[in-house]
C-alpha positions in Angstrom: 0.0 0.0 -0.1 1.4 3.3 -1.0 0.8 6.7 1.1 0.0 10.2 0.5 0.0 12.8 3.4 -1.8 15.9 3.0 -0.9 18.9 4.9 -2.3 22.1 5.9 -2.0 24.5 8.3 -4.5 23.4 11.1 -5.5 19.9 9.7 -9.4 21.1 10.1 -10.6 21.9 6.7 -8.4 21.7 3.7 -6.1 18.6 4.3 -8.9 16.6 6.0 -11.2 17.1 3.1 -8.4 16.1 0.7 -7.6 12.9 3.0 -11.2 11.7 3.3 -12.0 12.5 -0.7 -9.0 10.8 -1.8 -9.4 7.7 0.3 -13.0 7.2 -1.2 -11.8 7.9 -4.8 -9.0 5.5 -4.3 -11.2 2.7 -3.1 -13.6 3.2 -6.0 -10.8 3.4 -8.5 -9.0 0.3 -7.0 -5.9 2.1 -6.3 -3.5 0.8 -3.8 -3.0 4.1 -1.9 -4.0 5.2 1.4 -4.2 9.1 2.4 -3.7 10.4 5.7 -3.4 14.2 6.8 -1.8 16.3 9.3 -1.4 20.1 10.1 2.1 22.0 9.9 1.2 24.3 12.7 -2.0 23.4 14.4 -1.9 25.8 17.1 -2.9 28.2 14.2 -6.5 26.7 14.3 -7.3 27.9 17.8 -10.6 28.8 16.6 -11.6 25.8 15.1 -14.6 24.2 16.7 -14.9 20.5 16.9 -12.7 17.8 15.3 -13.4 18.6 11.8 -15.1 21.7 9.8 -18.9 21.1 9.5 -18.6 22.6 5.9 -16.2 19.5 5.1 -18.6 17.2 6.6 -21.5 18.4 5.0 -19.7 18.4 1.5 -18.6 14.8 2.1 -22.0 13.8 2.6 -23.4 15.7 -0.4 -20.8 13.6 -2.3 -22.1 10.3 -0.6 -18.8 9.9 1.3 -19.2 8.3 4.9 -17.7 10.8 7.3 -17.6 8.5 10.4 -13.9 8.1 10.5 -13.8 12.0 10.5 -14.3 12.1 14.4 -10.7 12.5 15.3 -9.0 16.0 16.0 -6.5 17.8 14.1 -3.0 16.4 14.7 0.3 18.0 14.0 2.6 16.4 11.7 5.5 14.3 12.8 8.9 13.7 11.3 8.3 10.1 11.1 5.1 10.5 9.2 7.1 12.7 6.7 9.5 9.8 6.3 6.9 7.1 5.7 4.8 8.9 3.0 5.3 8.1 -0.5 3.7 11.4 -1.8 3.4 14.7 0.5 1.0 17.4 -0.7 0.6 20.7 0.9 -2.4 22.6 0.1 -0.9 26.0 -0.4 2.4 26.7 -1.0 2.3 30.3 0.0 1.3 29.3 3.3 2.6 26.2 3.9 6.3 26.6 2.5 7.5 28.9 5.0 6.1 26.6 7.9 7.9 23.6 6.5 11.0 25.7 6.0 10.8 26.7 9.7 10.0 23.5 11.2 10.7 20.7 8.7 13.4 22.0 6.6 14.9 18.9 5.2 11.1 18.5 3.7 10.6 21.6 1.9 11.8 20.6 -1.6 10.0 17.2 -1.3 6.7 18.4 -1.0 4.4 18.8 -3.9 2.5 22.1 -3.6 -1.1 23.1 -4.4 -2.5 26.5 -4.6 -5.9 26.2 -2.4 -7.0 29.1 -0.2 -8.2 28.6 3.1 -11.8 29.9 3.3 -15.1 29.3 3.4 -16.8 28.6 0.2 -18.3 31.4 -1.7 -20.0 31.4 -5.1 -16.8 33.2 -6.6 -14.5 30.7 -4.8 -14.9 27.0 -3.3 -11.6 25.7 -2.0 -13.4 22.2 -1.5 -14.3 22.4 -5.2 -11.0 23.2 -6.1 -9.3 20.3 -3.9 -12.0 18.0 -5.5 -10.6 18.9 -8.9 -6.9 18.4 -7.9 -7.7 15.1 -6.2 -9.3 13.9 -9.2 -6.2 14.8 -11.1 -4.2 13.0 -8.6 -6.1 9.9 -9.0 -5.9 9.8 -12.6 -2.2 10.5 -12.3 -1.7 7.5 -9.8 -3.8 5.2 -11.9 -1.7 6.0 -15.1 -4.9 7.3 -17.0 -4.0 11.4 -16.8 -4.6 12.7 -20.2 -1.7 14.3 -21.8 -1.9 18.0 -22.5 
């Protein structure tokens, strides 16, 4: 089994959505991959209420994905988890690269960076929709069926 580690700041919204969506899609696609998620600075999520964003839970339910496994609280990434992951993805380069450089400097260049801003969905910008699109592309890439440009 291969592993993906999704990173965001507080491990409450973006990375949790990416983890749960990826795992559901990987099972559906028959891929031997499993995702987990962690935060690079969970103390910055002091205003987060509960174990996971209600918006994430509702969006996953709307997609038909069981979120019972979402009951765990945010977790700070540990060096060992970075070492064990086959692929590491930080959800926003501008936000997460500085945290990684300060806290996990040997990993800065080993991470794949996406560009998903941290905010609640609006009609003009929906970060969860952007993550869903990126996760679909990732599933295609890992399955070897990504279309060429």
